[in-house]
C-alpha positions in Angstrom: -6.1 -16.7 -21.3 -9.7 -16.5 -22.4 -12.8 -17.2 -20.3 -16.1 -17.8 -22.0 -18.8 -16.2 -19.9 -22.2 -18.0 -20.2 -24.9 -15.7 -19.0 -28.3 -17.4 -18.4 -31.8 -16.1 -18.6 -33.8 -15.6 -15.5 -37.2 -14.1 -14.8 -37.7 -10.4 -14.4 -39.4 -10.6 -11.0 -36.7 -11.0 -8.4 -36.2 -10.8 -4.7 -34.1 -7.7 -4.1 -31.5 -7.7 -1.5 -32.3 -4.1 -0.5 -35.8 -4.8 1.0 -36.2 -8.6 0.8 -39.7 -8.2 -0.7 -41.0 -9.1 -4.1 -41.0 -6.1 -6.5 -41.5 -5.7 -10.2 -38.0 -5.1 -11.5 -37.2 -3.2 -14.7 -34.0 -5.1 -15.0 -33.6 -7.1 -18.2 -32.3 -10.7 -18.4 -29.0 -11.1 -20.1 -29.8 -13.6 -22.9 -28.1 -17.0 -23.3 -25.0 -16.3 -25.2 -21.2 -16.6 -25.0 -19.3 -13.4 -24.4 -15.6 -13.5 -25.0 -13.7 -11.5 -22.4 -9.9 -11.5 -22.4 -8.2 -11.6 -19.0 -4.4 -11.8 -18.9 -3.8 -14.0 -15.9 0.0 -14.2 -16.4 1.6 -12.9 -13.2 -1.7 -12.5 -11.4 -1.9 -13.9 -7.8 -2.6 -17.6 -7.8 -4.8 -17.4 -4.7 -7.2 -14.8 -6.2 -9.9 -15.9 -8.7 -10.6 -13.3 -11.4 -13.5 -14.0 -13.7 -15.6 -12.0 -16.2 -18.8 -10.5 -14.8 -20.2 -8.5 -17.8 -19.0 -7.8 -21.3 -19.0 -4.9 -23.8 -22.5 -5.7 -25.1 -23.8 -4.5 -21.7 -21.1 -2.3 -20.2 -19.0 -0.8 -23.1 -16.4 1.8 -22.2 -16.8 1.6 -18.4 -15.2 4.7 -16.9 -16.2 4.1 -13.2 -18.2 1.7 -11.0 -19.6 1.4 -7.5 -21.0 -1.6 -5.6 -23.7 -1.7 -3.1 -23.0 -3.6 0.1 -25.3 -6.4 -1.1 -23.4 -6.7 -4.4 -25.4 -4.8 -7.1 -22.8 -3.2 -9.4 -23.4 0.3 -10.9 -21.2 0.9 -14.0 -20.6 4.4 -15.5 -20.7 3.7 -19.2 -18.9 6.6 -21.0 -19.2 6.3 -24.8 -17.8 9.9 -25.0 -14.5 9.0 -23.4 -12.0 11.6 -22.2 -11.8 13.5 -25.5 -15.3 13.1 -27.0 -17.7 16.1 -27.1 -21.0 14.7 -28.3 -23.6 14.2 -25.6 -26.2 11.5 -25.2 -23.7 8.6 -25.1 -23.5 7.9 -21.4 -25.4 6.0 -18.8 -25.4 4.2 -15.5 -25.9 0.4 -16.0 -27.0 -1.6 -13.0 -25.7 -5.2 -12.9 -27.3 -7.9 -10.7 -26.0 -11.3 -9.9 -29.2 -12.8 -8.5 -27.8 -16.3 -7.9 -24.4 -15.1 -6.7 -22.5 -17.3 -9.1 -20.1 -14.6 -10.1 -21.8 -13.7 -13.4 -24.3 -10.8 -14.0 -27.6 -12.2 -15.2 -29.8 -9.0 -15.0 -29.1 -5.5 -16.0 -30.9 -2.2 -16.3 -30.2 1.3 -17.5 -30.5 2.9 -14.2 -30.1 6.5 -15.5 -28.9 8.4 -18.5 -25.9 10.7 -17.8 -23.1 12.0 -19.9 -19.4 11.4 -19.0 -20.0 9.6 -15.7 -16.8 9.9 -13.8 -17.6 8.9 -10.3 -20.3 6.8 -8.6 -21.2 6.0 -5.0 -24.2 4.1 -3.7 -25.8 4.7 -0.3 -29.1 2.9 0.4 -31.7 4.0 -2.1 -29.5 6.8 -3.3 -26.9 6.8 -6.1 -24.4 9.7 -6.2 -23.1 10.3 -9.7 -20.4 12.8 -10.9 -20.9 13.7 -14.6 -20.5 16.3 -17.3 -23.5 18.5 -18.1 -24.5 19.8 -21.6 -26.7 22.5 -22.9 -29.8 21.1 -24.5 -29.9 24.0 -26.9 -26.3 23.9 -28.2 -25.0 20.5 -27.2 -21.9 22.1 -25.7 -20.5 21.1 -22.3 -21.5 23.4 -19.5 -19.6 21.9 -16.6 -19.8 19.0 -14.2 -22.3 18.3 -11.4 -22.4 15.9 -8.5 -26.0 14.7 -8.4 -28.0 12.1 -6.5 -30.6 9.7 -8.0 -33.1 7.7 -5.9 -34.7 4.4 -6.5 -37.2 4.2 -3.6 -39.5 1.7 -5.3 -36.5 -0.6 -5.9 -37.3 -1.4 -9.5 -33.6 -0.9 -10.5 -34.2 2.3 -12.4 -33.9 5.8 -11.0 -37.3 7.2 -9.9 -36.9 10.5 -11.9 -34.5 13.3 -12.6 -31.4 13.7 -10.4 -31.0 16.3 -7.6 -27.9 18.4 -7.7 -25.5 18.1 -4.7 -22.8 20.4 -6.2 -23.2 22.2 -9.5 -20.4 23.5 -11.7 -17.6 21.5 -10.0 -15.4 21.8 -13.1 -14.7 24.8 -15.3 -16.8 24.4 -18.5 -14.5 26.2 -20.9 -11.9 23.4 -20.8 -14.4 20.5 -21.0 -16.1 22.1 -24.0 -12.8 22.6 -25.8 -10.8 19.5 -24.8 -13.2 16.9 -23.3 -13.2 15.5 -19.8 -9.5 14.4 -19.6 -8.5 16.7 -16.8 -11.8 17.2 -15.2 -13.3 16.2 -11.8 -13.4 12.5 -11.3 -13.9 9.8 -8.6 -16.0 10.0 -5.5 -16.0 8.0 -2.3 -17.4 8.3 1.2 -15.2 8.2 4.3 -16.1 6.8 7.7 -16.6 10.5 8.8 -19.7 10.7 6.5 -18.2 13.1 4.0 -18.2 12.5 0.2 -14.6 13.1 -1.1 -14.2 14.2 -4.6 -11.0 13.9 -6.8 -10.7 17.2 -8.7 -8.4 17.3 -11.8 -6.3 20.3 -12.7 -9.1 22.0 -14.7 -10.2 23.1 -11.3 -13.5 25.0 -11.0 -15.0 28.4 -10.7 -18.1 29.2 -8.6 -19.0 25.6 -7.8 -22.3 25.8 -5.9 -23.5 23.4 -3.1 -27.1 22.8 -2.2 -27.2 25.9 0.1 -26.0 28.2 -2.6 -22.4 28.4 -1.2 -19.9 29.1 -3.9 -16.3 28.1 -4.1 -13.5 28.4 -6.6 -10.3 26.3 -6.9 -7.5 26.9 -9.3 -6.0 23.5 -10.1 -6.5 20.1 -8.7 -7.0 18.6 -5.2 -9.6 16.9 -3.1 -13.0 18.6 -2.2 -15.5 17.2 0.2 -19.2 17.7 0.9 -21.9 16.3 3.1 -24.3 13.8 1.4 -27.1 16.4 1.5 -25.0 18.8 -0.5 -24.0 21.1 2.4 -20.7 22.4 3.9 -18.7 22.0 0.7 -15.0 22.7 1.4 -11.5 22.2 -0.1 -9.7 19.4 1.7 -6.3 19.4 -0.1 -4.8 21.3 -3.0 -1.9 21.2 -5.4 -2.4 17.9 -7.3 -2.6 17.4 -11.0 -4.8 14.8 -12.7 -6.0 12.7 -9.8 -8.9 10.4 -10.7 -10.1 8.8 -7.5 -9.5 8.6 -3.7 -8.7 5.6 -1.5 -9.8 6.1 2.1 -8.7 3.9 4.9 -10.7 3.2 8.2 -8.7 6.0 10.0 -9.4 8.7 7.3 -6.0 8.5 5.6 -6.7 9.4 2.0 -4.5 8.3 -0.9 -4.4 9.3 -4.6 -2.4 8.2 -7.6 -2.1 11.1 -9.9 0.5 12.4 -12.3 2.4 15.5 -13.0 3.7 17.0 -16.3 6.5 19.5 -16.6 7.0 19.0 -20.4 9.1 15.9 -19.7 6.5 13.1 -19.4 3.7 12.0 -17.2 5.2 10.7 -14.0 2.8 9.1 -11.5 3.0 10.3 -7.9 1.4 8.4 -5.0 0.3 10.8 -2.3 -1.0 10.7 1.2 -3.5 13.6 1.7 -3.5 15.4 5.0 -6.3 17.9 5.6 -5.4 21.5 4.6 -2.2 20.3 2.9 -0.7 22.0 -0.1 1.1 19.6 -2.6 2.4 22.2 -4.9 1.5 21.5 -8.5 2.4 23.3 -10.7 3.9 26.4 -9.1 5.6 25.1 -5.9 6.5 21.5 -6.5 9.8 22.2 -8.2 11.5 25.3 -6.8 9.5 25.8 -3.6 9.5 22.3 -2.2 10.4 23.6 1.3 6.8 24.8 1.5 4.8 21.8 0.4 3.9 18.3 1.6 5.6 16.1 -0.9 4.1 13.0 -2.5 5.4 9.6 -1.1 6.9 8.4 -4.4 7.3 9.0 -8.1 6.9 5.7 -9.8 7.5 6.8 -13.4 5.2 7.0 -16.3 1.6 5.9 -16.2 -1.9 7.2 -15.7 -3.7 6.7 -12.3 -7.4 5.9 -12.3 -9.6 4.2 -9.7 -8.6 3.6 -6.1 -9.8 1.6 -3.1 -8.4 0.9 0.3 -8.8 -2.8 0.8 -10.0 -3.7 4.3 -11.8 -7.0 4.5 -10.7 -10.0 6.5 -11.9 -12.5 3.9 -8.9 -11.4 1.8 -5.5 -12.9 2.3 -3.4 -10.8 4.7 -0.8 -9.9 2.0 -3.6 -8.1 0.1 -5.4 -6.7 3.0 -5.1 -3.3 4.7 -3.5 -1.7 1.7 -4.4 1.1 -0.8 -5.1 -0.5 -4.2 -4.5 1.9 -7.0 -5.4 1.3 -10.6 -3.2 2.5 -13.4 -4.9 2.8 -16.8 -1.6 3.4 -18.6 0.1 0.4 -17.2 -2.8 -2.0 -17.4 -2.2 -2.8 -13.8 -3.7 -2.6 -10.3 -1.0 -1.8 -7.8 -0.7 -2.2 -4.1 1.2 0.4 -2.0 2.3 -1.0 1.3 2.3 1.9 3.7 4.2 2.0 6.9 3.8 4.8 9.6 6.2 7.7 9.4 5.4 10.5 11.8 2.0 12.0 10.8 2.3 10.3 7.4 3.7 7.2 5.7 6.4 5.6 3.7 5.5 3.1 1.0 6.6 0.3 -1.3 4.8 -0.4 -4.5 3.9 -3.8 -5.8 2.1 -5.0 -9.0 -1.0 -6.9 -8.0 -3.5 -7.6 -10.9 -3.1 -7.1 -14.6 -6.2 -5.7 -16.3 -6.4 -4.1 -19.7 -6.6 -0.3 -19.1 -8.3 -0.7 -15.7 -10.5 2.2 -14.8 -12.0 1.6 -11.4 -12.6 -0.9 -8.5 -14.9 -1.4 -5.5 -15.8 -4.0 -3.0 -19.1 -5.2 -1.5 -19.8 -6.3 2.1 -19.3 -9.9 1.2 -15.7 -9.3 0.0 -16.4 -9.4 -3.7 -14.0 -7.0 -5.6 -15.3 -5.7 -8.9 -13.0 -4.0 -11.5 -13.8 -2.3 -14.7 -11.6 -2.4 -17.8 -11.5 0.2 -20.6 -9.8 -2.5 -22.7 -8.6 -0.3 -25.6 -11.9 1.6 -26.0 -9.8 4.6 -27.2 -10.1 8.3 -26.1 -13.7 8.7 -27.3 -15.2 5.4 -26.3 -16.0 2.2 -28.2 -19.2 0.1 -28.2 -17.2 -3.1 -28.7 -14.6 -2.7 -25.9 -14.7 -2.8 -22.1 -15.8 -5.2 -19.4 -16.3 -5.8 -15.7 -14.6 -8.6 -13.7 -15.1 -10.0 -10.3 -12.2 -11.0 -8.0 -12.5 -13.1 -4.8 -10.0 -15.2 -2.8 -9.9 -18.8 -3.9 -11.3 -20.0 -0.6 -14.1 -17.3 -0.6 -17.7 -18.2 0.3 -20.7 -16.0 -0.3 -22.2 -14.4 2.8 -25.5 -12.5 2.4 -25.5 -9.0 3.7 -28.5 -8.3 5.9 -31.3 -5.8 5.1 -30.0 -2.9 7.3 -33.4 -1.2 7.5 -34.8 -4.2 9.3 -32.0 -4.3 11.9 -32.3 -2.8 15.4 -30.1 -0.1 16.7 -28.3 -2.7 18.7 -27.7 -5.0 15.7 -26.5 -2.1 13.6 -24.0 -1.1 16.3 -22.8 -4.6 16.5 -21.9 -4.5 12.8 -19.4 -1.7 13.6 -17.3 -4.5 15.1 -17.1 -6.4 11.8 -13.7 -6.8 10.0 -14.9 -5.2 6.8 -14.7 -1.4 6.2 -17.7 -1.7 3.8 -19.8 -3.4 6.5 -18.8 -0.7 9.1 -19.5 2.2 6.7 -23.0 1.1 5.7 -24.0 0.0 9.2 -22.8 3.4 10.5 -24.7 5.3 7.9 -27.9 3.5 8.7 -27.3 3.8 12.4 -27.2 7.7 12.2 -30.7 7.7 10.7 -32.3 6.1 13.7 -33.5 7.6 17.0 -30.8 10.1 18.0 -30.9 9.1 21.6 -30.7 5.4 21.1 -28.2 5.6 18.3 -26.0 7.9 20.3 -26.0 5.5 23.3 -25.1 2.6 21.1 -22.3 4.5 19.3 -20.9 5.7 22.5 -20.8 2.2 24.0 -18.5 1.2 21.2 -16.5 4.4 20.9 -15.6 4.3 24.6 -14.9 0.6 24.8 -11.1 0.2 25.1 -11.3 -3.6 24.5 -12.5 -3.2 20.9 -10.3 -2.8 17.8 -9.3 0.7 16.9 -11.2 0.8 13.5 -14.4 -0.1 15.2 -14.0 2.6 17.8 -13.2 5.2 15.1 -16.3 4.2 13.1 -18.3 4.7 16.3 -16.6 8.0 17.1 -17.6 9.5 13.8 -21.0 8.0 14.0 -21.4 9.6 17.4 -20.2 13.0 16.0 -22.6 12.8 13.1 -25.6 12.0 15.4 -24.7 15.1 17.5 -27.0 14.3 20.3 -27.0 16.3 23.5 -23.8 15.8 25.4 -21.8 14.9 22.3 -19.1 17.6 22.7 -18.6 16.8 26.4 -18.2 13.1 25.8 -15.8 13.7 22.9 -13.7 15.9 25.2 -13.7 13.1 27.7 -12.6 10.7 25.0 -9.8 12.9 23.9 -8.0 11.9 27.1 -7.9 8.3 25.9 -4.5 7.9 24.2 -5.6 5.3 21.7 -8.3 7.5 20.2 -7.3 11.0 21.0 -6.5 11.9 17.4 -9.9 10.9 16.3 -11.8 12.6 19.1 -10.0 15.8 18.3 -10.7 15.4 14.7 -14.4 14.6 15.2 -14.9 17.7 17.3 -13.7 20.1 14.6 -14.9 18.0 11.6 -17.9 20.2 10.8 -17.4 24.0 10.7 -21.1 24.3 11.3 -20.5 22.8 14.8 -17.5 24.6 16.2 -19.4 26.5 18.9 -18.1 26.0 22.5 -15.1 23.8 21.4 -12.3 24.5 24.0 -9.3 26.0 22.2 -7.0 25.2 25.1 -7.6 21.4 24.7 -6.2 21.6 21.2 -3.3 23.9 22.3 -2.3 21.4 24.9 -2.4 18.6 22.3 0.4 20.4 20.4 2.7 18.9 23.0 1.5 15.4 22.6 4.2 12.8 21.8 2.2 11.5 18.9 2.8 13.3 15.6 -0.7 12.3 14.4 -2.3 13.8 17.5 -0.2 17.0 16.9 -1.4 17.1 13.3 -5.1 16.7 14.3 -4.7 19.5 16.9 -3.0 21.9 14.4 -5.7 21.3 11.8 -8.4 21.7 14.4 -7.0 25.0 15.6 -7.0 26.2 12.0 -10.7 25.3 11.7 -11.6 26.8 15.0 -10.0 30.1 13.9 -9.2 31.4 17.4 -6.2 33.7 17.1 -5.3 33.1 20.8 -3.8 29.8 19.5 -1.4 31.6 17.2 1.3 32.1 19.8 1.4 28.3 20.5 1.4 27.5 16.8 4.3 29.9 16.2 6.4 27.9 18.5 6.3 24.8 16.2 9.8 24.5 14.8 10.7 24.6 11.1 12.7 21.4 10.4 16.3 21.6 9.2 15.4 19.8 6.0 12.9 22.5 4.9 15.6 23.9 2.7 15.2 26.0 -0.4 16.3 24.2 -3.6 19.4 25.7 -5.1 18.9 27.9 -8.1 18.2 25.9 -11.2 17.5 22.7 -9.4 14.4 20.8 -8.7 13.5 20.0 -5.1 12.3 16.6 -3.7 8.5 16.7 -4.4 8.0 13.0 -4.3 10.1 11.9 -1.3 8.5 11.4 2.1 9.2 14.3 4.5 7.2 13.7 7.6 9.3 16.2 9.5 7.9 19.1 7.6 4.2 18.2 8.2 3.7 19.9 11.6 5.2 23.2 10.5 3.4 23.1 7.1 0.0 22.5 8.8 0.8 25.2 11.3 1.4 27.7 8.6 -1.8 26.7 6.9 -3.7 27.2 10.2 -2.1 30.6 10.8 -3.1 31.7 7.3 -6.6 30.3 7.7 -7.1 32.3 11.0 -5.6 35.4 9.4 -3.1 35.7 12.2 -1.2 38.6 10.7 -0.5 40.5 13.9 0.8 37.5 15.9 3.1 36.6 13.0 4.4 40.1 12.7 5.0 40.3 16.4 6.9 37.0 16.3 9.0 38.2 13.4 9.9 41.5 15.1 11.1 39.5 18.1 12.9 37.1 15.8 11.2 34.4 17.8 9.6 32.3 15.0 10.8 31.0 11.7 7.3 29.8 11.2 5.9 33.4 11.3 8.0 34.6 8.4 7.0 31.5 6.4 3.3 32.2 7.1 3.6 35.8 6.1 4.6 34.8 2.6 0.9 34.0 1.9 -0.6 37.1 3.7 -1.2 39.7 1.1 -2.2 42.4 3.5 -0.8 45.9 3.9 -0.4 45.2 7.6 2.0 42.3 6.8 4.0 44.6 4.5 4.2 47.4 7.1 5.2 45.0 9.8 7.9 43.3 7.7 9.4 46.7 6.8 9.4 47.8 10.4 11.1 44.5 11.4 13.7 45.0 8.8 14.5 48.5 9.9 14.9 47.5 13.6 16.9 44.2 13.1 20.7 44.0 13.2 20.7 40.3 12.1 21.8 40.3 8.4 20.6 36.7 7.7 17.2 37.6 9.2 17.0 40.8 7.2 17.7 38.8 4.1 14.7 36.5 5.0 12.5 39.6 5.3 13.6 40.9 1.9 12.8 37.5 0.4 9.4 37.5 2.0 8.6 41.0 0.8 9.7 40.1 -2.7 7.4 37.1 -2.5 4.5 39.3 -1.5 5.2 41.8 -4.3 2.8 39.8 -6.5 0.0 37.4 -5.9 -2.1 34.9 -7.9 -4.7 36.5 -10.1 -8.3 35.7 -9.1 -9.4 32.6 -11.0 -12.5 33.1 -13.3 -12.5 29.7 -15.0 -11.7 31.1 -18.4 -8.2 29.8 -18.6 -6.1 26.7 -17.7 -2.4 26.2 -17.5 -2.4 23.4 -20.3 -0.6 20.1 -20.2 2.8 21.8 -20.2 2.5 24.5 -17.7 5.2 26.9 -16.6 6.4 25.3 -13.4 8.7 28.1 -12.2 6.4 29.5 -9.6 5.6 30.9 -7.1 2.5 32.1 -9.0 1.2 31.1 -12.4 -0.8 34.2 -13.4 0.6 36.8 -11.2 -0.7 40.4 -10.6 0.3 43.3 -8.4 -1.9 44.4 -5.6 -2.4 47.4 -3.3 0.7 46.6 -1.3 3.0 46.2 -4.3 4.0 49.9 -4.7 5.2 50.1 -1.1 7.2 46.9 -1.4 8.8 48.1 -4.7 9.7 51.5 -3.1 11.2 49.8 -0.1 13.1 47.1 -2.0 14.5 49.7 -4.4 15.6 51.9 -1.5 17.5 49.0 0.0 19.0 48.0 -3.4 20.3 51.5 -3.8 22.0 51.4 -0.4 23.9 48.0 -0.8 27.2 47.5 -2.5 27.5 45.8 -5.9 28.2 42.4 -4.5 25.1 42.5 -2.4 22.9 43.4 -5.4 23.0 39.8 -6.6 20.4 39.0 -4.0 17.9 41.3 -5.7 18.7 39.9 -9.1 18.0 36.4 -7.8 14.8 37.5 -6.0 13.6 39.3 -9.1 14.1 36.1 -11.2 12.8 33.6 -8.5 9.7 35.5 -7.7 9.2 37.1 -11.1 8.7 40.6 -9.8 9.6 42.2 -13.1 11.3 45.2 -11.4 13.6 46.4 -14.3 16.2 48.0 -12.0 17.1 44.7 -10.4 17.9 42.9 -13.7 17.9 39.2 -14.2 16.3 37.1 -16.9 14.4 33.8 -17.4 16.3 30.7 -18.4 15.5 29.6 -21.9 14.1 26.1 -21.9 14.3 25.2 -25.6 16.9 25.4 -28.4 16.8 25.2 -32.1 17.0 21.7 -33.7 18.1 20.6 -37.1 15.3 20.6 -39.7 14.2 17.2 -40.8 12.6 16.5 -44.2 9.7 14.3 -43.1 8.0 14.5 -46.5 11.0 12.6 -48.0 10.8 9.9 -45.3 7.1 9.3 -45.5 7.0 9.1 -49.3 9.6 6.2 -49.4 7.8 2.9 -49.9 8.7 -0.4 -48.2 7.2 -3.4 -46.6 5.1 -1.5 -44.1 3.8 0.9 -46.7 2.6 -2.0 -48.9 0.8 -4.0 -46.2 -2.6 -3.4 -44.5 -2.4 -2.1 -40.9 -4.1 -5.3 -39.7 -1.5 -7.5 -41.3 1.3 -5.3 -40.0 0.0 -5.7 -36.4 -0.2 -9.5 -36.8 3.3 -9.6 -38.2 5.0 -7.5 -35.5 3.2 -9.4 -32.8 5.3 -12.3 -33.8 8.6 -10.4 -34.2 10.4 -9.4 -31.0 12.5 -6.7 -32.7 15.9 -5.3 -31.7 15.7 -2.2 -29.5 19.3 -1.2 -30.5 18.2 -1.0 -34.2 15.0 0.7 -33.0 17.0 3.5 -31.4 18.8 4.2 -34.6 15.6 4.2 -36.5 14.1 6.7 -34.1 16.6 9.2 -35.5 16.6 7.9 -39.1 12.9 8.1 -39.4 12.7 11.7 -38.2 11.1 11.0 -34.8 13.7 13.2 -33.1 12.3 16.2 -34.9 9.3 16.3 -32.6 10.1 14.0 -29.7 12.5 14.1 -26.8 13.5 10.7 -25.5 15.8 11.5 -22.5 15.5 13.6 -19.5 17.3 16.9 -19.8 17.0 17.1 -23.6 15.5 20.2 -25.1 11.7 20.2 -24.9 10.1 19.6 -28.3 6.7 18.0 -28.8 5.3 14.9 -26.9 8.0 13.4 -24.6 8.6 9.8 -25.5 10.9 8.8 -22.6 7.9 7.1 -20.7 5.8 6.0 -23.7 6.3 2.4 -22.7 4.6 3.1 -19.3 1.5 4.6 -20.8 1.0 2.6 -24.0 1.2 -1.1 -24.9 3.4 -2.2 -27.8 0.3 -2.6 -29.9 -1.0 0.9 -29.0 2.4 2.4 -29.9 2.4 0.7 -33.3 -1.2 1.8 -34.0 -0.4 5.4 -33.1 2.5 5.4 -35.6 0.5 3.8 -38.4 -2.7 5.7 -37.7 -1.6 9.0 -36.0 -5.1 10.5 -36.3 -7.0 7.5 -34.8 -6.8 8.7 -31.2 -4.8 11.7 -30.1 -3.7 11.5 -26.5 -3.4 14.5 -24.2 -0.3 16.5 -24.9 0.0 15.0 -28.4 -2.5 17.2 -30.2 -1.6 19.8 -32.8 -2.3 23.4 -31.9 -3.1 26.1 -34.5 -2.3 29.6 -33.5 -3.4 32.7 -35.5 -1.9 36.0 -34.5 -3.2 39.5 -34.9 -0.7 40.3 -37.6 -2.3 37.5 -39.8 0.4 34.9 -39.2 -0.3 31.2 -38.5 1.7 28.7 -36.5 1.0 25.0 -36.2 2.8 22.7 -33.8 3.2 21.4 -30.3 3.2 23.7 -27.3 6.3 23.0 -25.3 5.9 25.5 -22.5 3.3 28.1 -21.6 2.9 31.0 -19.2 0.0 33.5 -19.0 2.2 35.9 -21.0 3.7 33.7 -23.8 3.9 30.3 -25.2 6.7 28.4 -26.9 5.9 25.9 -29.7 7.7 23.8 -32.2 6.6 22.9 -35.7 6.9 19.7 -37.6 10.4 20.4 -38.6 11.5 21.2 -35.0 11.7 24.9 -35.4 10.9 27.0 -32.3 8.5 30.0 -32.1 7.8 32.2 -29.1 4.5 34.0 -29.2 3.1 36.5 -26.8 -0.4 35.6 -25.7 -1.5 39.2 -26.2 -0.7 38.8 -29.9 -2.9 35.7 -30.4 -6.2 36.2 -32.1 -7.3 32.6 -32.0 -6.0 29.2 -30.8 -7.5 25.9 -31.7 -6.6 22.3 -30.9 -6.8 20.3 -34.2 -8.5 17.0 -34.5 -5.7 15.7 -36.7 -2.2 14.8 -35.5 0.7 16.9 -36.7 2.5 13.6 -37.2 2.0 12.7 -40.9 0.9 9.1 -41.7 3.4 7.1 -43.6 6.6 7.8 -41.7 7.1 4.1 -41.3 6.2 3.1 -44.8 9.8 2.5 -45.9 10.5 0.0 -43.1 10.5 -3.8 -43.1 8.4 -5.7 -40.6 11.6 -6.4 -38.6 12.6 -2.7 -38.6 9.2 -1.5 -37.6 9.1 -4.1 -34.8 12.5 -2.9 -33.6 11.3 0.7 -33.5 8.1 -0.2 -31.6 10.1 -2.4 -29.2 12.6 0.4 -28.5 9.8 2.8 -27.7 8.0 0.3 -25.6 11.1 0.0 -23.4 11.1 3.7 -22.6 9.7 3.7 -19.1 11.8 6.3 -17.2 
């Protein structure tokens, strides 16, 4: 269905909602004209009104957006896209609907930025995450989280931005590939932290406003205070997450994907502070050590996220994470239900929107969504739009000027049934007189008659104000069953404020009947770092379902496992507090399965010596085997990350390390293991073979080998196929697209054509097939029928991640062109256009380049009729495994 959006002129002097005073705005009227925006309403909720807000002439290629509580929309226009590399094509566009009729009528270029990937507005400040470029070379230098200010409220940033975090993405990969796996969405939680979704490029020496540096190999969630201080890693082990949804109780959700050479499966995850989610080295063969995602929903590409919490929305759409999926052209709802310290979920399709990129809601309940709408992988000036969605019975309610409200009035807003209202009221409240604000926040936090979300907002407001007596009152509040979890969490939320926190309070909470309280207590103890808590943590049982996957199998990395969470968090806490001696003592006494689990991550000679001593004194064969397993795990460790490399779109997922190195404890471990190996009989030596393979120790005496993941395929003569002329080869692409849009096609014929036309030379279609080039078993989940057709007819038009051709030159003057099917730090496996396999040692490579042209030659479909081509496209569009 098409809506014609008529945008009317209005004067440039406006009454702004921020300060309710007349100012000279630099916003430009959107002239009288009709902008055609296509919105597919089929299957969308009938009780939600979705209408165009701005079109591609104002907001082309919108990658992200944020909305102020009063309804001004800030859109990150990204004309570089995920694979472009030329700077000077991005901006933040501010959209204003001055008469609240659901159509933008003013806009301004608020700021110029390249590759905007995350936006968040807070009062006069606009936080923006974007790529940085060298002015001298025009080459990407990394990503920064910055803040702009508009104190004169003229709708344009007052001047240059101020860095909050610099270098929060490793520049080598952005410069070479673009921003497709970089750092992405940002959002503030009710705890006052800005949470950042980090893609699996990771970062090296990210630097906050105090000069603190931090490195993270791979993806996860990072958080920082709004003033750029106290940067820390929140969770780790995710792949390409794009945004975070945060609920009123600080539950964080992401929709990312994971690639193991067999497609891009989307995983919906609940993030628990300090949790490890395993990608790529633990999530297959070491799933007994990770917090798994809640579900694998198949192919797609997760983008923007929002937790909907607004009572103006119908109940069936309220209190749910809303997760955008660019690949599926769909906004999804995940209905979550409590499960211990985490959740279970069911997924539902909610709103269709062409390549939806982001969403946000204002304090009046207006939901705004941005659509990439086929703008390609490098942006398009004629594609993209922003829509507004409201319930059918919705009525506009003006949001008050917070700066003009009293402390009492601001505190009263914490009782509102909108998470947006509560957040912005809270953030204004904490700027007021500390004494008055603390009293007002405490009145709500301690009021047992109020809704829990209001009390939680007040608790975190109270903790942020940090007025005298705060700790004592939070301790008192921790005895209130309803809010105990949040009182404990607020006490340890800031590492800069851990002084005088009573460790015993948290130790006692380990016995609380609530799993969520236990989790908060464990996390808090890890942050406090007092080793006197180690003994209590070591008593937490390891659940029976924390089983090691059988050799050659993949463990459940996307199945809820709430039972493992307390033990997992306890291990993380023990490692964080470096509790080597307590863990060794527990192991010697055979008193804690948790202790031996924690020691797997403690690369310290004290741990090695203690484990060897425990082995020599134990008479329990099963326990001694566990010690051998732990020592073999400690034999190597992950190499320090310097940002110069990345594990590619098809990483080696064997684990437990990606780029492993030996360390000072390795010789002693090897000597001990070899001694034991020499003493056991031949049947018992198989343990050492398995450990050598599983942990990739590389000790020659133990034997074992890696499993080959690819096999040779029959060579296909693609030149012969592409030079055969038929109906497709004699027709313009535009006419072909029109023709097949009217032809349904027979997927059974399409399946035969997939082999006949040589597609099998480079593409696997079924799980378990030998890895070749780009996996096509989920292509229908990440591309529309039209996009699939275009990619076959114009293979060089836009090359998606994982579909690019790689050119390898080796030191012996040989060249190889093809798809990389698997990669480790030591070698890579690739296949050429004919399906031939090559294994190349990385030490032999002199250069490696990703070509801007597809290895797939144009013309492979030339011999087909319209009906045949439609059948092939239909067959591929149904591949959604």
